[in-house]
N, C-alpha and C positions, 0 to 999 in steps of 0.2 A: 599635666603628664599622662594621666590616664585618659583623659578626653583624646589626646592625641593618638595614643596606642589603640583605643577604641576605634577612632576614625580610620586609622591605617588598617586595621583589621578588617574593617567594613570594605574599604577599597580594595584590599586583595581578595577578599571574598567575591565581590562583584567581577573583578577582572576574571578570576577563576571560573565563576560561573558561567559568564558569557563566552569564555574561549573554550569550554568543555566541547568536545564533541562526542556523540557515541562511536565506539569502535567500528571501522569498516568492515563489512561483510563481503568477503570475496564470492562473487557469483560465477558460475561455470561459463555463462556466455554474456555478452553485451546485448541488452535489449533496449530497442528504441520504441518507446510507446508512440512517439509523434509520427514516426514512419507509418504506423498502423492506423492510428487516428486520423491522419491526413488521407487515407483510403477510405474513410467514412466507417472504419469498423469500430463498432461500440464495445465498451468494456465488457459487457455481458457475453459478447461472441466469444471471448476467451476465458472469462471468470464466469463460466457457466452456470456454476451453483448459487451466485448472488441472489438470484430472484426465489430461490427455492429452499436454501439451506442456511444454517448458522454462519458458516464460513463461505466466502466467496470461492475460495480454493485458488490454487495455483494451477495454470493450464498443464496439461499433460502433452506428451509428444504426439499423440493421435490428434489433437486440437491443432496443433502447429501444422501438421502434415495435410490437414484439409486444405490449405492454400501452398504450403511449401512441400510441393512433390514434383518428380520428375516429368508428370504430365503437363505441368504448368510451365512450359520451357522458359518464358521470360522472367517469371519470378526465380524458378530454380536455378538460373543462369546468375542472379545476385544474391542468392541465399549463401550465408557463410559457410565455409568448409566446416567449421565445428558443428553447425547445426545439421548440415547435410549427414554429418557422422552419426549423430543421434538419430537421425530419421531412419538412414539406411540400416542401421543396426539395430532398430526397434527399442533403443534404450531411452528411459526417461531422464529428462534433464534434472539433475540434483540441485535444484535451486534451493537456496537459504532463505527461509522466512525471515522477512524484516520486521513487519508489525505484527505484534502479538497481543491479544486480548487477555487481561490478567485472569487467572483462574477463578477468582471470586466475582468476576463480572458476567453477566449473562446478557451477551449482545448477539443479535440475530440480524444477518445482512438480509434474509428473507423479509423480515417485518419493515426494515427500512427501505430496501430497494423494491422488492417484489410487492408489499402491500401499499406502504406509504408513498412508494413512487418518488423518493428522495434521490437527487442526483448525485452520483459518486463524488462529484467535485466538492460538495458540500464538506465532506469529511476527509477527503483525500487530496484535496488542492489540485494543483496543475500537474498531475502525473501525465495527463494527456500531451504536455508540451515537453517531457522528458526525453532525451536523445540518447542517453546512457542509462544502463541498468541502476536501480536503486541500490545502494551499497550500505547505506545507513539510515536509520529513522531520523527525518529532519526534526530540528527543534520546532519549527512552524507546526508540522504535522502533529507533534506531541501535544501542543498547546491547543490546536483545533480540535483534537480527539478528548482533551481533557474532560473530566467529569462536569465541571463548571459549564463548559460549551453544551454537553449533552443536556443538562438540567435546563439551561437557557433555552435550548431549541425545544425541549419538551414543554416547557411553560408557553412559549410563543405559539405552538402548535396546539396548546390544550391537551396535551397527553400526559398521562398519570406520572406522577413524580415520586410515587411511593418507593423508598429504597429497595424493597423486597422485589420489586419489578426486575431490577437490574443486578441486585446483589444477592449472593447466597450467604 
């Protein structure tokens, strides 16, 4: 009887665990990464701080306006009405951050992208193929970014694995 109860509890937990999804985060605009990467625009063109700063950063409206502007008529004509509004009013797009690094973790995009030259896909997966805005951290992304994955990569690349290098 106790064994059946424990087994049922385990089954319920497994179903609950695999059906959980992080809450959706509403983004102010739909962003199609694939449309941009199909034009051979690299991640670093918009996430400009990835090579030089701890955080890659979320692109500001000035970055969008480099291509999406009224002088570039073919692109301007297919630019969404919402994005045109942000550009013409010089307002920043209030993007909601999706992926957050825990406060006790010291992670630097500069070290990984700028110095080690690790491709963004190694940690971020197939973002280049996404046709809609990211609205929640994917379970796969969380697993990819998990500490075990970081440690495995550091061991494989013969990089220091001392806890204090990445944790306060």
